[in-house]
C-alpha positions in Angstrom: -57.0 -34.8 2.8 -56.4 -31.1 2.0 -59.1 -31.3 -0.7 -61.6 -32.6 1.8 -60.8 -29.7 4.1 -61.2 -27.3 1.3 -64.5 -28.7 0.3 -65.8 -28.7 3.9 -64.6 -25.2 4.7 -66.0 -23.9 1.4 -69.4 -25.5 2.1 -69.4 -24.0 5.6 -68.5 -20.6 4.2 -71.3 -20.8 1.7 -73.8 -21.7 4.3 -72.6 -19.0 6.6 -73.1 -16.4 3.8 -76.5 -17.9 3.2 -77.5 -17.4 6.8 -76.2 -13.8 6.7 -78.2 -13.1 3.6 -81.4 -14.7 5.0 -81.0 -12.4 8.0 -80.8 -9.4 5.7 -83.9 -10.5 3.9 -85.7 -11.0 7.2 -84.9 -7.4 8.1 -86.6 -6.2 4.9 -89.6 -8.6 5.1 -90.7 -8.9 8.7 -93.3 -6.4 9.9 -92.2 -5.4 13.4 -89.0 -4.8 15.4 -89.3 -7.9 17.6 -89.7 -10.4 14.8 -86.9 -8.7 12.8 -84.7 -8.9 15.9 -85.4 -12.5 16.4 -84.6 -13.4 12.9 -81.4 -11.4 12.6 -79.9 -12.6 15.9 -80.4 -16.3 15.0 -79.1 -15.9 11.5 -76.2 -13.7 12.6 -75.0 -16.2 15.2 -75.3 -19.2 13.0 -73.7 -17.4 10.0 -70.7 -16.2 12.0 -70.2 -19.6 13.6 -70.1 -21.3 10.3 -67.7 -18.7 8.8 -65.4 -19.0 11.9 -65.5 -22.8 11.7 -64.6 -22.6 8.0 -61.6 -20.3 8.7 -60.6 -22.5 11.6 -60.4 -25.6 9.3 -58.1 -23.7 7.0 -55.8 -22.3 9.7 -55.3 -25.4 11.7 -54.1 -25.4 15.3 -52.5 -22.0 15.9 -52.9 -18.8 17.9 -55.3 -17.6 15.1 -57.7 -20.4 16.2 -57.8 -19.0 19.7 -58.3 -15.5 18.5 -61.2 -16.7 16.2 -62.8 -18.5 19.2 -62.5 -15.3 21.3 -64.0 -13.2 18.6 -66.9 -15.6 18.1 -67.7 -15.7 21.8 -67.5 -12.0 22.2 -69.8 -11.5 19.1 -72.2 -14.2 20.5 -72.5 -12.5 23.9 -72.6 -9.0 22.3 -75.5 -10.1 20.0 -77.4 -11.5 22.9 -77.0 -8.4 25.1 -77.8 -6.1 22.2 -80.8 -8.1 21.2 -82.1 -8.0 24.8 -81.6 -4.2 25.1 -83.2 -3.5 21.7 -86.2 -5.8 22.5 -86.7 -4.2 25.9 -86.6 -0.7 24.4 -89.0 -1.7 21.6 -91.4 -3.4 24.0 -91.5 -0.4 26.3 -92.1 2.1 23.5 -94.7 -0.1 21.9 -96.7 -0.1 25.1 -96.4 3.7 25.3 -97.5 4.1 21.6 -100.5 1.8 22.2 -101.6 3.9 25.2 -101.3 7.2 23.2 -102.8 5.9 20.0 
């Protein structure tokens, strides 16, 4: 049973790292702020969720699991709020730049 948990958590950890790396590549490749922001917030949330789930499988039921869940929820809400604020700022300044240019 422990081997199955190790394989499952290792797989989730690898997929989580993959999503983080795909978000980094999206930051380099996408042309504008809004598309970069869209890609990184999706990849960040999914990558962190898979990594937290992988660690949760290894720790079992303990206080650490509650701390991991709290960290994930705070990061999820923080990413949504930050994404909204950055997108609003970029959208407003893009309109100003289009009027000037």
